[in-house]
Steps between C-alpha positions, in 0.01 A plus 500: 500500500335813368178514304251218506335427170213272422601514135852627424522669163714228344218250555201719418401280206533176697234338716599387849346549845809533720659826616851561371709768675593816314839602643611862506838418349483253211698463179437301185690172506663300226353254251431137583828310548394271212377778268790448259431130449330344201134417556574128462686507833189637672259227388483122522668505840413144595531379857811300416660812351411704808638245746817460293550877503457505878751215528753693292458800731563286809142537618401132523532279807728255321751783459465711815296516818255780557672788686448527874476822704855584400726788588395662173140529616601601850719772351208638306286521812775666702576754226136602495451497877213257475525157658384210287245352739287296260593210277266409217501289185302503177443232239585580139286219359565424131327269255505449123207538264516507118877523511507803728586525869235664718527635856236503776418841649247636747339831584516554875171555680393860553425414863866435585695753707787544256556482125125466452390439144854453372610219270714242679621143496330258739695522825527639849683506830708201609421306813778440753765258366319476164713497184419732208384202293268382779360852541442550127319167461287547812398854412417406139270229629334735749458792260410335168442133582810376318586153629864475599523154347446657157799734534861402433726764659791543260673822597492851636540866414681770695359583844338842527491751783181704532594799712148618570423185699850396605454165324728265308328297228637182344358418152482123440457375142276197461381322186164333433425228247194684369272797558374469859147536629516791743251641750574832671453539876293823507648605833840539335456491124255701289602336173729222377613492139785391273696675229751369244856626536485601133230758587735661753774509235283671238596849388320755716434264792806609702553842653788614718501811715765625739375618837718698738498325837728625777727258689426207272779270393507423129432850371721709278717788622192722527289247688280384210382137500347311206129418539351256250147474363323257266175569321283189476134484390297689760788551740844634582771297675756701693714505815658185638302271268620687192858484626483122538346469153774719353773274635312194371457654155866604488590137568255377236632736230867469594560868574687644795337538840743722692341485847613229737205573726187690408384799698125523544293812546 
């Protein structure tokens, strides 16, 4: 990976406690996919608008089933010589407040073995014979006390491979009728919070870099992969969580999302 950096230079003026890698070979990425859009498209994204956009992209259960461990995912693992041995799911929990759609996020506990202190969706490893929806609802209840009866699973976003852990992650989109009361399990979650999608769409919130990663499918001819970041108050979202959010926001704003399956870091 190269250098480790407690505070990479591009985030020197931003407060956050997690460690973000500082790769040896990194290039500046492009602007946000929605940067060219009028500001009106980036605000007042109600829950009905968001779910309709997901429907139009074929990402709702009334249009298509959530992908299984398909040949596409198996091909990724084979190409990178890393077996996909873990199946996980996360819950992209959405609710509306004051005409804006918000998403539930967590900061992982600093006592965890991997991805400590990083921003994530509630979620975790699937039990044997458990569906992604069942996993996402169970883990959200265990991690942040979200009752499954309050969640209406409506769709999904593209599965992600995280090569570092040999894991496949299925993002399940669920909607809530109102802002939930949440309580973090301190063994797994250091903080639980929400953010409006409009804040992620604001100018300056999104940052793309291109990291050179050998033997990774999805890179350009020189091996560079896009890595996404979002600046939110007091934190930085990056990695697999940022990739899921980027697909969601592309759906919400109606811009192209070229990747059939995301590639995690």
